[in-house]
N, C-alpha and C positions, 0 to 999 in steps of 0.2 A: 481307525479314525486318525487323521493328522493331528499332531500335537502343536498348538500355537506357541510361538515364542512369547515370553511374558510381556515384553514391551508392546506387543501388538494386541494384547487382550484387554477388553474393557473391564473395569472394576465390577465385580459381582455385586448384586443388589444388597447382599448381606453386609458387604464391606462398606458400601456407600451410605448405609443407614436407611435405604428405601424399603428394606424387608428385614425380617428377623429369621435367624436360623431356627429350624424345627427342633424342638426339645427332644432329647434322646432318653430312652428308658431301657432298662435291662442290661445284661452283660456282666462280666466278672467284676468283683469289687475293686481290684486294682485298676481295671480299665475305667470304672466309674470314677475313681479318685483322680486318674489322669485327666478325664474329660472335665472334671470340676474346675481344674486349673485353667481351662480355656474359656471360662465364662467372661462376660463383658467386663467385669470389674477386675480381672486378673491382669497383671503386667506380663506381656509376652516375653519369653526368653528364647534366644537363639543359641544353639551350640554350633560353632564353626569348627569343622575338622579340616585342617589345612597344614601342609608340611612345614610352613614357615610363616605363620600369621604375623609375627612381630616384624619380619623383614619385608613382607608384602601386604600391607594393610588393604585388603579387598573390601572390607565392610565399612561403609560410611555410617554416619549418624542416622538413626532410623526412629520413626515414631509410629505408634499404633493408631487405630481409627479414632481413639479418644484424645490423641495428642500426647500420650505418655511415651517416654523413651523406651525403646525395645532393648532389653538387657542382652548382652553378648558374652558368651563363654567361649574360650578358645582351647583347642586341643591340637597338639602337634602330630599325634598318631592315634591309632584306634585303641591302644591300651589306655592312654590318658583319657580318651573319649569315654571309655567304659566307666571310669571313675566319676566323670562329670555328668554322666547321663542319669538324671534323676527325674522324678515325676513332674517337677516344675518346669522342665524343658518342654517347649511346645513344638519346636521345629529344629531340624538339623540341616546345616548347609555343608555339603560334602564335596571336596575337591576330588573329581574322578581320577586325577593323576596320582593320587596317593596310593602307594602300594598296599596290598592286602597282606596282613601278617600270616606267616606260616604257609604261604602258597607258592608252589614252584611253577604253577600253570600260567605262563605269560600270555597264552592265547586268549584268556578271558579278560577282556578290557574292563569289564564291570565287576570284577571279583571283589573290589573294595566296597562297592555298593551292595552287593549281595550279603557281604559280611555285616554291614551296618543295618540292613533290613532285618536280618536275623537277630542282631543285637537289640534293635529298638523297633519291635513290630507295632507298637502303639503310637509311635511318633511320626509326625509329618517329616518328609525328607525332600530337600531341594538339591539337585545335582548341579555342580559348578564345572563348566568346561570352557574350552576356547571357542571363540566365535567361528573358527574354521572347522569346528567339529560338531556341527548341528546334528548330524546323523547319530553320533554317539549319545548326545543328549536325549534325542527322541527314543533311542533304544533304552536309555535309563528309565524313562517314563513307562515303557512297556514292561520293564522288569519289576517296577514297583514304586519308583519315586513319584512324588506328586507333581513335579515340574522340573525344568532345567533352566539354568541361567548362563549367560556368557560373561566370563570374567572381566573382559575389557569394556563391557557396556553397563556395568552396575552403577547405580546412583541410589541415594537414600530413598527417594520416592518409589522407584521401581522395586527395590528389595523389600521395603516395608509392605508394599501391596502384595508381592509374591509370597511373603511369609504368611500374611493374613489369609490369603487365598489357599495356600497349602494346608494350613491348620483346619480351615473350614472344609476343605475337600477330604481331608483325612477323617474328620468327624462324620461327614456324609458317607464315606466308604464304610466306616464302622457301623453306622446305623443300617445301611443296606445289608451288610454281612449278618448283623444280628437278626434282621428281619428274615433273611433267607434261612438262617439257622432255626429261627422260631417256626417257620413254615415246615422245615424238615422234621422238627420234633413233633409238630402237630400231626404230620402225615404218619410218622412212626407210631404215635399214640393211637391214631385212628385204626391202624393195622392191628395193634395189640388189642385195642378195645373190641374189634370184630372177633378176635380170637377168644376174648373173655366172654363176650355176649353172643353166643352162637344161635343159629336157627335150629330149633329142636326138630328131630326126625321122628315125628309121631303120626305119619300118614297111616290111615286105617284104624287108628285108635279112637275110641269114644270119649276119652278123657280130654278135658279142657286144660290148656296150659297158659299160665301167665307168669311174668317175671318182672322184677324191678331191681335196678342197680343204681347206686349212688356213691361215687368216690368220696373219700374224706376231704376235709377242708384244705389240706395242704397239697392236694393233687387234683388238677383240673380234670383229667380224663382217666387216669390210671389208678388201679389198686390191685391188691393181691387176691381179691375174691373172684371166684369163678363158678360156673354151673353149666349143666347140660342135661338133655333128656333125649332118649332114643327108644324106638320100638324094634324089637328083634323079630325075626320071621315067625317065631312061635306065638306071637301076640303079647309077650311080656313087655311092659313099659318100664324102663330103667331111668331113674333120675338121680342126680347127684348135685351136691353143693360143697364148695371147699373154700379154704382160706389159708393162704401162705403168710407166715409171720413176716412182719415188716411191710414197707410201703415203697412204691416207686416202680420204675420200668423193669428192674431186674426181677423183682418179686412178681410183677405182672407177667413177664415173659415166662417165668417158671410156672405160674398158674395156667397159662395157655398150654404149655407142654403137658402138664398133668391132665388138663381137660381133654386134649386131643388123644393122649394115651388112654385115658379112661374110655373114650368113645370107641377107639380101635379095639381095645381089649373086650369091651362089652359086646360089640358086634361080632367078635371072634368067639363068643360063648363063655367068657370068664365071668365069674360072679363071686360075691362074698369074699371070704378070706383069701382065696387064690388071686383075685383081682387086686385087692389092697396090698398084698405082699409084692406083687409085680409093680404096682405104682410106687411103693416105697423104694424099690430098686431104681426106678426111673428118677425119683427125687434125689436119691443119694448120689447118682451119677451126674445130675444136672445142676445141683445147687452150688452156689459159689462159696458157701461156708458150711462147715459141719454143724453149726448151731441153728441153721435154718430148718424149719419143720413146717408141716401143713396139716390142718385138721380137715376131716372129710366126713360127709354123711351120704350114704347111698341107700336107695330103696329100689326094689324090683317088685313091681305090682303084677300079680298073676293075670292071665288073659281074661278071667271072669271078673276082675276088678274088685273082688271081695276080700282079698288078703294080700299081704306083702312081706317080703324079707327086708330086714333093716340091719345095716352095719354102721357103727359109729366109731370113728377114729379120732378121739379127743374132741368131738364136735357136739354142739347142743342138739338135743333130741328134737325131732320135728313136732309140730302141733297138728292135731287132727280135730276136725269139727264134724259132728254128725247131727242130724235132726233129732230133736227131743232130748239131747244130752249136751251138757256144757262142754265147750272146747277145752282140750287139755293136751298134755305132752305125752308122746309115746314112751314106753319104758326105755330107760337108759342104764339099767343096772349092769349090763354087760358091755359097757362102753370101753373100747380098746384104746391104746395110746395113739397119739398123733403120729402121722407118718414121719419117719426120719428121726425118731427119738430112741427107739429100742430095736436093735438088730434081732431078727428072728421073732418079732412080736406076732401075736395072733389077734384076729378080729372076729369074734363070734357073730354069726348071722342069726338074728332073732326073727321068729315068725309072729306077725301081728295080724289080728282080724280087723278089717276095716268096715265091713258091712255093705249094705246095698247102696247107700248114698253117703258121700263124705267129701270133705275138702282137706287136703294135706298140704301143710306149709313147711317148707324147708327154708332156713335162714342162716346167716352168718352172725357172729357175736356183735357186730356193729349195731344190730337192731336192739340189743339188750344192754349194751354198755354205756348208753347215753345217760346223762345226769337228769335228775328230776328234783323239784322242790328246792327250798332255800338252803337245805343242808347239803345238797349236792350228792345225794345218794344215787346209786345206780338204779336204772329201771328194772333190770333183772328179768329172769324168765317169768316169775310170778306176775310182775307188772305188765309184761307183754301179753301174757295169757288173759289177764283182766281186760286189757285194751282191746284185744281181738274179739273177745266175747261181746263187749259192748258194741263194737263196730258191726259184728254179725247181726246183733239184735236190731241195729239200725237199718238192716237190709243191704249192707255193702257186700259185694261179691267180686271175684275175679280181679281184673286190673284196678277197679275202683277201690277194692279193699286194700290192695297192696299200696296204692298211692296214698290212701288215707293213713295207713299204718306208718309209712316212712315219714310223711309230713308231720304226724303227731309226735313221733319220736324226736324229730328235729325241733319242733316247737317246745317240747318238754325240756330239751337240752338247752334251750335259750339261744339257739343259733346252729350253725353248721356242725355236724358231728365230726369228731376227730378221726374216727375209724370208717373204713368202707362198709357199705351195707349192700347185701344181695339177698333177695327174697324170691323164692319160687313157689308157685301155687298150682296144685293139680286138683281138679274137681271131677267127681263122678256123679252125674245126675241121670238116673234111668229115664 
């Protein structure tokens, strides 16, 4: 796109008072602090970088849109400019004829501009060149300057307008960049979330599957909780749920890796202690810090649906509900350590009887660690069991039961939960 010469450009609506600049949100704290100085009430400050500003006064008296004088700082070289470049500087006026320090490459006519752009990535930059060198000025804009000006055509009104325009254009570019970065983060989050929330492979099974996932308050999409369920060729249904300590994309990515590894190992025929030992090796090789660990609960339900094997690696025991009997927790006396804590650990596989008709609920600790009551006590496993018993008595089942459970835990907490919550429900109804 051709770059207009400043004297030929109309004053933007933002400058003329006919429109307001769109407010900006997000971005690093230092960038926020810099943008705050460009608000309507702030006095604009220009940093002039020119080899002999005292001998050739190229900057006339200037005023901002409110009629306030624009402050000018002068630097004879880039070393001096680095000392004068503070967050209250809004715009840099750079003489392109100035030599770049420490560069022997004379072929790069914009070396000094590249140096300034690297030195001041958050500041608006105006390039100053001779009127016979418009091509060099246009190239400066393509490299990253907000605009270019001719040395012999400067006047106070033109330069004032160019400074205000450059500052607003830099702010607009920053807003567009942050918007693009936000979109990329959202896309990455969605990809990770698809890994955390898989489609179970249960074709041919009579069991009904339901799941509910809710990230904690500080994370819009991601958490370290993960789950999965698959049916192997022999008719056994395998289900798991896990929780990587910590929160954020790194923990979520590790959760995805563990879930995929679990699915692959399960379909390959591994089960119980052998499977968990291999998962621990995966975690030890993939984690960013030796203090990171993961809890895990796995169940393998026999093809007849009446019994299951249970392995717990530092994870809360599942809840089972059967007709005519109050809902309760499966045994957890042989609970092994969380993955990543003890080299050479073992995880005993317990055989449990489920019966003819049942509902089995696997969950992460986010469901039981919410606060309840004025004293702020934890809900705990006992409180969760009582809540599920009551909801079952009200006739809630499947997705409806999980939705009600997560909503009630949130309400008891008095707002969003600080930890992630994942819940899986398997039902067998003859």
